[in-house]
C-alpha positions in Angstrom: -9.3 -8.9 -2.2 -7.0 -6.0 -1.8 -8.6 -2.7 -0.7 -9.6 -0.5 -3.6 -6.9 1.9 -4.8 -4.5 0.6 -2.1 -1.0 0.5 -3.6 -0.6 4.0 -5.0 -3.2 5.5 -2.6 -1.1 4.4 0.3 2.3 4.9 -1.1 1.9 8.2 -2.9 -0.1 9.4 0.1 3.3 9.3 1.9 4.9 11.6 -0.7 4.7 15.2 0.2 6.4 17.3 -2.4 8.5 20.1 -1.1 7.0 22.4 -3.7 4.1 21.9 -6.1 4.2 23.1 -9.7 2.0 26.1 -10.4 -0.7 25.6 -13.0 0.6 26.6 -16.4 -2.2 27.5 -18.8 -2.3 30.1 -21.5 -4.3 33.3 -21.0 -6.5 32.4 -23.9 -7.1 28.7 -22.9 -8.1 28.3 -19.3 -10.3 25.2 -19.7 -10.4 23.1 -16.6 -8.2 20.0 -16.9 -10.5 17.0 -17.4 -10.9 15.2 -14.1 -10.9 11.7 -15.7 -7.5 12.3 -17.4 -5.8 13.8 -14.3 -7.6 11.6 -11.8 -6.8 13.5 -8.6 -7.0 11.5 -5.4 -9.6 12.5 -2.8 -8.2 14.4 0.2 -8.6 11.5 2.6 -7.9 7.8 2.0 -10.7 5.5 3.4 -9.7 4.0 6.8 -10.1 0.5 5.5 -7.6 1.1 2.7 -5.0 2.6 5.1 -5.3 -0.4 7.5 -5.2 -3.0 4.7 -1.5 -2.4 4.0 -0.6 -3.8 7.4 -2.0 -7.2 6.4 1.0 -9.6 6.4 -0.8 -12.3 4.4 1.4 -13.4 1.4 -0.2 -12.2 -1.8 -0.1 -14.0 -5.2 -0.8 -13.2 -8.8 -1.4 -15.6 -11.8 1.7 -17.0 -13.4 4.1 -16.1 -10.6 5.7 -18.3 -8.0 6.8 -15.4 -5.7 4.8 -13.8 -2.9 4.7 -10.3 -1.4 2.9 -8.9 1.5 0.9 -5.7 1.1 3.5 -3.8 3.0 6.2 -5.0 0.6 4.0 -4.0 -2.4 3.7 -0.5 -0.9 7.5 -0.1 -0.6 8.5 2.5 -3.3 12.2 1.6 -2.7 11.8 -2.1 -3.7 9.8 -3.0 -6.8 7.5 -6.0 -6.3 8.9 -8.0 -9.2 6.3 -10.7 -9.9 7.7 -11.9 -13.2 11.5 -11.4 -13.2 12.0 -13.7 -16.2 9.8 -11.5 -18.4 12.2 -8.5 -18.5 15.9 -7.8 -18.4 17.8 -7.5 -15.1 16.8 -4.1 -13.6 19.5 -1.6 -12.8 19.6 -0.6 -9.1 17.9 2.8 -9.7 15.0 1.0 -11.5 14.7 -1.8 -8.9 15.4 0.0 -5.6 15.9 3.7 -6.3 18.2 5.5 -3.9 17.0 6.2 -0.4 15.9 8.7 0.7 15.8 10.8 -2.4 14.9 8.8 -5.5 12.1 6.2 -5.7 12.5 3.1 -7.7 11.7 3.9 -11.3 10.1 0.5 -11.8 7.7 1.0 -9.0 5.5 3.5 -10.9 6.4 2.6 -14.4 6.5 -1.2 -13.6 9.5 -3.5 -14.3 8.5 -4.0 -17.9 8.0 -0.3 -18.5 4.4 -0.6 -19.5 3.3 2.0 -17.0 -0.2 2.9 -15.8 -2.8 5.6 -16.6 -1.5 8.0 -14.0 2.1 7.9 -15.4 3.9 7.2 -18.6 4.7 4.0 -20.4 8.5 4.1 -20.9 9.0 0.9 -22.8 10.6 1.4 -26.2 11.0 5.2 -25.9 14.3 6.6 -27.2 17.0 7.1 -24.6 17.5 10.7 -25.8 13.8 11.5 -25.4 13.6 10.1 -21.8 16.7 12.1 -20.8 15.2 15.2 -22.4 12.0 14.9 -20.4 13.9 14.4 -17.2 15.9 17.5 -17.9 12.6 19.4 -18.6 11.1 18.2 -15.3 14.3 19.4 -13.5 14.4 22.7 -15.2 10.8 23.7 -14.7 9.9 23.1 -18.4 7.5 20.2 -17.8 4.8 20.5 -15.2 1.1 19.5 -14.9 -1.9 21.6 -15.8 -3.3 20.5 -12.5 -0.8 21.2 -9.7 -2.5 18.6 -7.5 -1.4 15.8 -9.9 1.1 14.1 -7.5 2.6 11.7 -10.0 4.1 14.7 -11.9 4.8 16.6 -8.6 6.7 13.6 -7.4 8.7 13.3 -10.6 9.8 16.9 -10.1 10.5 16.7 -6.3 12.2 13.3 -6.2 13.2 11.6 -9.5 15.0 14.7 -10.7 17.5 14.1 -7.9 18.8 11.0 -9.8 22.4 11.4 -11.0 23.3 11.5 -14.7 24.6 7.9 -14.5 21.4 6.7 -12.8 19.3 8.5 -15.4 21.3 7.0 -18.2 20.9 3.5 -16.8 17.2 3.8 -16.3 16.7 5.3 -19.8 18.7 2.6 -21.4 16.9 -0.1 -19.5 13.4 1.1 -20.5 14.3 2.0 -24.0 15.5 -1.6 -24.6 12.1 -3.1 -23.7 9.5 -3.5 -26.4 6.1 -2.0 -25.7 3.5 -4.7 -25.6 -0.3 -4.5 -26.2 -1.5 -3.3 -22.8 -4.7 -1.3 -23.3 -8.0 -2.7 -24.7 -9.9 0.1 -26.4 -13.7 -0.2 -26.5 -16.1 2.3 -28.1 -19.3 2.6 -26.2 -22.1 4.9 -25.1 -22.3 3.5 -21.5 -19.5 3.0 -19.0 -19.1 1.6 -15.5 -19.5 4.2 -12.8 -16.0 5.0 -11.4 -14.2 6.9 -8.6 -10.6 8.0 -8.2 -8.2 6.0 -6.0 -4.4 5.5 -6.6 -4.5 8.4 -9.0 -6.6 6.4 -11.5 -10.2 5.5 -12.1 -11.5 2.4 -10.5 -15.0 0.9 -10.3 -17.4 2.6 -7.9 -19.2 0.7 -5.1 -22.0 0.1 -5.6 -21.5 -0.3 -9.3 -23.8 0.6 -12.2 -23.5 2.2 -15.6 -23.7 5.8 -16.8 -23.3 7.7 -20.1 -19.7 8.1 -21.2 -20.2 11.7 -22.4 -17.1 13.6 -23.3 -14.7 11.3 -21.5 -12.3 8.5 -21.8 -12.7 6.0 -18.9 -9.5 4.0 -18.5 -9.5 1.5 -15.7 -7.8 -1.8 -14.7 -8.9 -5.0 -16.3 -8.4 -6.6 -12.8 -8.4 -4.1 -10.0 -6.9 -6.6 -7.5 -3.9 -7.5 -9.8 -3.3 -3.8 -10.6 -3.3 -2.9 -6.9 -0.6 -5.6 -6.4 1.4 -4.0 -9.2 1.2 -7.1 -11.4 2.9 -6.1 -14.6 1.1 -8.6 -16.7 -2.4 -7.2 -16.0 -3.4 -4.3 -18.3 -6.2 -1.8 -18.7 -9.4 -1.2 -20.6 -10.1 2.2 -22.1 -13.7 3.0 -22.9 -14.0 5.8 -25.5 -17.0 7.5 -27.1 -18.7 5.8 -30.0 -17.2 6.9 -33.3 -14.2 8.5 -31.7 -11.6 6.2 -33.2 -12.5 7.1 -36.8 -12.7 10.8 -35.9 -9.2 10.4 -34.4 -7.9 8.6 -37.4 -9.0 11.6 -39.6 -7.2 14.0 -37.3 -4.0 11.9 -36.9 -3.5 10.8 -40.5 -4.7 13.9 -42.4 -4.8 16.8 -40.0 -8.5 17.3 -40.7 -8.4 20.3 -43.0 -6.0 22.3 -40.9 -7.2 21.5 -37.4 -3.8 20.0 -36.7 -0.9 18.3 -38.5 -0.7 14.7 -39.5 1.1 13.0 -36.6 3.1 10.7 -38.9 5.1 13.7 -40.0 7.2 13.6 -36.8 6.2 10.3 -35.1 6.6 8.1 -38.1 4.2 6.7 -40.6 3.2 3.9 -38.3 3.3 6.3 -35.2 6.0 4.1 -33.7 8.6 6.8 -33.4 11.2 8.4 -35.6 14.7 9.1 -34.2 14.3 10.7 -30.8 10.6 11.5 -31.5 8.6 9.0 -29.3 6.1 6.4 -30.4 2.5 7.1 -29.6 0.8 4.0 -30.9 -0.8 1.8 -28.2 0.0 4.0 -25.3 -2.4 5.2 -22.6 -5.2 7.5 -23.9 -5.4 9.2 -20.5 -1.7 10.0 -20.7 -2.0 11.2 -24.3 -4.9 13.6 -23.5 -2.9 15.0 -20.5 0.1 15.7 -22.8 -1.9 17.4 -25.5 -3.7 19.5 -22.8 -0.4 20.3 -21.1 1.3 21.4 -24.3 -1.6 23.4 -25.5 -1.8 25.3 -22.2 1.9 25.7 -21.8 2.6 23.4 -18.9 5.0 21.5 -21.2 7.3 23.9 -23.1 10.7 22.3 -23.4 12.7 23.0 -26.5 11.9 19.6 -28.1 8.2 20.1 -27.1 7.8 23.5 -28.6 7.2 22.2 -32.2 4.1 20.6 -30.9 2.6 23.9 -29.8 1.2 25.0 -33.2 0.1 21.4 -33.8 -2.2 21.4 -30.7 -3.2 25.0 -30.4 -6.5 24.6 -32.3 -7.5 21.3 -30.8 -10.7 21.0 -28.7 -11.0 18.5 -25.8 -13.3 16.4 -28.0 -10.6 16.3 -30.7 -8.0 15.3 -28.1 -10.2 12.5 -27.0 -10.6 11.3 -30.5 -6.9 11.4 -31.2 -6.1 9.5 -28.0 -8.7 6.9 -28.7 -7.3 6.3 -32.2 -3.6 6.1 -31.1 -4.4 3.9 -28.2 -6.3 1.5 -30.5 -3.2 0.9 -32.6 -0.8 -2.0 -32.2 2.4 -0.8 -30.4 
């Protein structure tokens, strides 16, 4: 069994951004970013998890004939590609990055672009949208409401150093991959107890259950496979009871002026329209972060600004409901 939270806990623990983005929240909305959506790693990684990466035992995942050691899995300049036949050939910037400045795009976002709760699923996004977001990261127009959120800080400090040609290659690669069902959404009143490791929620030890409250608990279906960066092992998202129907009312009808029907820009099926991204079937943790960041001003690029009046009235509970509904849809 791989040590809990190993892969990203070890690898991103090595990433020290030269500068961290300042928190960008409006004067009128200084609500604390929800811990479960931003999932900030604890200051110190447990000693057992730090030591485990030195294990040279070949690791395996179901449905793959290749093996990688934990040290190889932790290498952000060489993607552990468990299932090369399930995706197109990766461009160099996606598979290996460019030392020492740019990490392999496929390391965090996975070779099939499905992504994980701490970052974005890129599969199927329009090329123009991906390039716009990279420009916003580079120009200080896209940050995180929590400056400790290292996945965003690393995008700004490292990935923005990619050349225009590298960015075009990566955007074209991920855009050409179809987003697959990846997140199982479950309405519930009780959830497993969790802790943060690898910038996401994982089961606590010892286990047990607790009330879900005003949260979405998104966690790996198989912690061991997720830590090995198996891009065929997805996630489960526990959402509050009744939140999917509440979200549907907000998403499809705007709920009497609380917001605007999402299909107006994202398409009737929420699978995108032109350079406007699809939001169906994507990580609810990610969706909540984006709604929160836009409402507070951390995201304010030119193409994002039309979203500002859409989200300005939303409460965190409404964001939870919207994310629960959109995540429940077939991509």
